ROKOLLUM-581242 format. One line per field, with one value per atom (N, C-alpha, C, CB): residue number from 1; residue in three letters; atom name; x, y negated, z. Coordinates in pm, 1 decimal, always signed. Atoms other than C-alpha are relative to their C-alpha. Glycine has a CB too. Layout:
# ROKOLLUM-581242
pos	NUM/... .
code	ALA/... .
site	CA/... .
u	X/... .
v	Y/... .
w	Z/... .
//
This chain:
# ROKOLLUM-581242
pos	1/1/1/1/2/2/2/2/3/3/3/3/4/4/4/4/5/5/5/5/6/6/6/6/7/7/7/7/8/8/8/8/9/9/9/9/10/10/10/10/11/11/11/11/12/12/12/12/13/13/13/13/14/14/14/14/15/15/15/15/16/16/16/16/17/17/17/17/18/18/18/18/19/19/19/19/20/20/20/20/21/21/21/21/22/22/22/22/23/23/23/23/24/24/24/24/25/25/25/25/26/26/26/26/27/27/27/27/28/28/28/28/29/29/29/29/30/30/30/30/31/31/31/31/32/32/32/32/33/33/33/33/34/34/34/34/35/35/35/35/36/36/36/36/37/37/37/37/38/38/38/38/39/39/39/39/40/40/40/40 .
code	MET/MET/MET/MET/ILE/ILE/ILE/ILE/HIS/HIS/HIS/HIS/GLN/GLN/GLN/GLN/ILE/ILE/ILE/ILE/LEU/LEU/LEU/LEU/THR/THR/THR/THR/ASP/ASP/ASP/ASP/PRO/PRO/PRO/PRO/HIS/HIS/HIS/HIS/PRO/PRO/PRO/PRO/THR/THR/THR/THR/LEU/LEU/LEU/LEU/ARG/ARG/ARG/ARG/ALA/ALA/ALA/ALA/ARG/ARG/ARG/ARG/ALA/ALA/ALA/ALA/THR/THR/THR/THR/GLU/GLU/GLU/GLU/ILE/ILE/ILE/ILE/PRO/PRO/PRO/PRO/PRO/PRO/PRO/PRO/GLU/GLU/GLU/GLU/LYS/LYS/LYS/LYS/ILE/ILE/ILE/ILE/ALA/ALA/ALA/ALA/THR/THR/THR/THR/PRO/PRO/PRO/PRO/GLU/GLU/GLU/GLU/LEU/LEU/LEU/LEU/GLN/GLN/GLN/GLN/THR/THR/THR/THR/LEU/LEU/LEU/LEU/ILE/ILE/ILE/ILE/ASP/ASP/ASP/ASP/ASP/ASP/ASP/ASP/MET/MET/MET/MET/ILE/ILE/ILE/ILE/GLU/GLU/GLU/GLU/THR/THR/THR/THR .
site	N/CA/C/CB/N/CA/C/CB/N/CA/C/CB/N/CA/C/CB/N/CA/C/CB/N/CA/C/CB/N/CA/C/CB/N/CA/C/CB/N/CA/C/CB/N/CA/C/CB/N/CA/C/CB/N/CA/C/CB/N/CA/C/CB/N/CA/C/CB/N/CA/C/CB/N/CA/C/CB/N/CA/C/CB/N/CA/C/CB/N/CA/C/CB/N/CA/C/CB/N/CA/C/CB/N/CA/C/CB/N/CA/C/CB/N/CA/C/CB/N/CA/C/CB/N/CA/C/CB/N/CA/C/CB/N/CA/C/CB/N/CA/C/CB/N/CA/C/CB/N/CA/C/CB/N/CA/C/CB/N/CA/C/CB/N/CA/C/CB/N/CA/C/CB/N/CA/C/CB/N/CA/C/CB/N/CA/C/CB/N/CA/C/CB/N/CA/C/CB .
u	+85.1/+0.0/+89.0/-96.4/-77.4/+139.8/-69.0/+16.0/+53.0/+96.9/+20.4/+67.3/-12.7/+48.8/+129.9/-123.0/-121.9/+372.2/-37.2/+109.0/+31.8/+334.6/+111.7/-21.7/-98.9/+507.1/-12.5/-17.5/-3.8/+607.2/-95.4/+144.7/+2.5/+427.3/-105.8/-22.5/+100.6/+202.1/+31.8/-4.9/-25.2/+160.3/+51.2/-125.7/-47.6/+226.5/+152.4/-62.2/-145.7/+584.5/+67.8/+41.9/-54.3/+633.2/-27.2/-59.2/+37.5/+487.5/+110.9/-131.7/-98.3/+711.0/-49.9/+26.2/+36.1/+713.0/-19.5/+108.6/+21.5/+587.3/+118.5/-133.5/-110.1/+867.4/-53.0/+69.9/+39.4/+848.8/+102.5/-11.3/-93.2/+997.9/+62.7/-72.3/-68.7/+1254.7/-75.0/+135.7/+70.2/+1039.0/-118.5/-48.8/+112.6/+762.1/+44.7/-77.4/-49.4/+986.3/-26.6/+149.3/+19.6/+940.8/-146.8/+73.0/+141.5/+558.5/-43.1/-88.2/+46.6/+374.0/-54.8/-106.9/+57.8/+192.1/+108.9/-84.7/-106.7/+512.5/+80.6/+92.6/-71.5/+686.0/-77.1/+23.4/+82.7/+393.1/+14.9/-148.4/-18.1/+424.1/+136.5/-14.2/-134.8/+799.1/+5.2/+104.4/+3.9/+742.5/-75.3/-65.4/+78.1/+477.6/+80.9/-130.0/-80.3/+714.2/+110.1/+61.2/-102.4/+984.9/-62.1/+66.1/+69.4/+733.8/-36.6/-125.6/+39.7/+621.3/+121.0/-69.3 .
v	+118.2/+0.0/-123.7/-0.3/+123.2/-336.2/-106.1/-47.9/+101.2/-607.9/-140.0/+11.3/+140.2/-979.6/-55.3/-83.7/+64.3/-1176.6/-138.2/-8.9/+128.1/-1467.5/-99.5/+16.5/+104.5/-1797.4/-106.1/-63.0/+107.0/-2081.2/-109.8/-55.0/+3.3/-2250.0/+91.2/-139.5/-90.4/-1948.1/+25.3/+134.7/-14.2/-1922.6/+138.3/-30.0/-133.8/-1548.2/+7.1/+104.6/-0.3/-1619.4/-61.0/-75.6/+63.1/-1819.0/+82.8/-139.7/-81.4/-1550.6/+98.9/+75.6/-97.2/-1329.8/+140.5/-15.9/-138.1/-968.3/+83.0/+64.0/-92.4/-692.1/+95.3/+78.3/-94.4/-481.4/+142.0/-18.7/-139.0/-118.8/+89.4/+33.0/-91.6/+148.0/+95.8/+79.8/-88.4/+369.4/+129.5/+34.3/-127.0/+681.4/-15.7/+57.3/+23.7/+520.2/-17.7/-123.1/+25.5/+460.4/+118.2/-30.8/-119.9/+817.7/+37.6/+116.4/-34.9/+809.6/-19.8/-85.3/+12.9/+857.5/-139.3/+103.5/+132.8/+523.2/-103.8/-44.2/+98.3/+322.7/+31.5/-3.8/-37.8/+517.8/-44.3/+152.2/+46.5/+438.4/-150.7/+36.7/+145.2/+67.8/-33.6/-64.3/+24.7/+78.2/+29.9/+86.0/-35.1/+255.5/-105.5/+137.6/+104.3/-2.8/-128.8/-27.8/+122.0/-288.2/+12.2/-29.7/-21.5/-135.9/-14.0/+139.5/+7.0/-100.6/-143.5/+86.3/+138.0/-461.2/-81.7/-59.0 .
w	+0.0/+0.0/+0.0/+122.6/+7.3/-98.9/+84.6/-147.3/-91.2/+162.7/-57.6/+138.4/+39.0/+112.4/+57.9/+48.7/-48.2/+140.0/+51.6/-112.8/-62.3/+380.4/-27.7/+152.2/+23.0/+313.3/+108.5/-140.5/-98.4/+540.2/-44.9/+18.2/-144.8/+721.8/+63.3/+44.6/-56.9/+793.3/+147.7/-79.1/-143.6/+1175.6/+40.7/+75.7/-34.4/+1176.5/-6.8/-93.8/+12.4/+1070.8/+122.3/-125.1/-121.1/+1391.4/+126.2/+16.8/-116.3/+1621.8/+34.9/-26.9/-46.8/+1831.7/-32.4/+152.9/+34.3/+1715.3/+126.7/-89.8/-110.5/+1941.5/+7.7/-17.2/-16.0/+2085.7/-14.7/+137.2/+22.3/+1977.1/+67.7/-152.7/-66.4/+2202.7/-101.8/+111.2/+95.4/+2025.4/-30.7/+53.0/+23.0/+2068.1/-95.9/+132.7/+91.4/+1859.5/-145.4/+44.5/+135.1/+1557.6/-92.5/+3.5/+82.8/+1435.9/-19.0/+61.6/+15.0/+1453.4/-145.1/+94.9/+138.7/+1123.5/-32.4/-27.5/+24.3/+1162.4/-28.2/+120.8/+19.3/+1195.8/-125.7/+122.8/+121.8/+920.1/-124.6/-3.2/+111.9/+688.8/-17.9/+22.7/+7.9/+772.8/-60.0/+139.7/+52.4/+704.7/-149.8/+75.5/+142.2/+372.1/-80.7/-19.4/+67.3/+279.8/-14.3/+77.4/+4.9/+364.1/-105.2/+138.0/+102.7/+143.5/-138.2/+15.8/+128.4/-140.8/-36.3/+3.1/+23.1/-99.5/-37.0/+123.2 .
//
């Protein structure tokens, strides 16, 4: 899935990212997001 690319001054670009514990990196949901970001 290709995601919309946000441009400045979109407020989401100024928001602090949520910290993700290392054990969650291998979950299918996060891997799908990472794959989608690479595709985008």
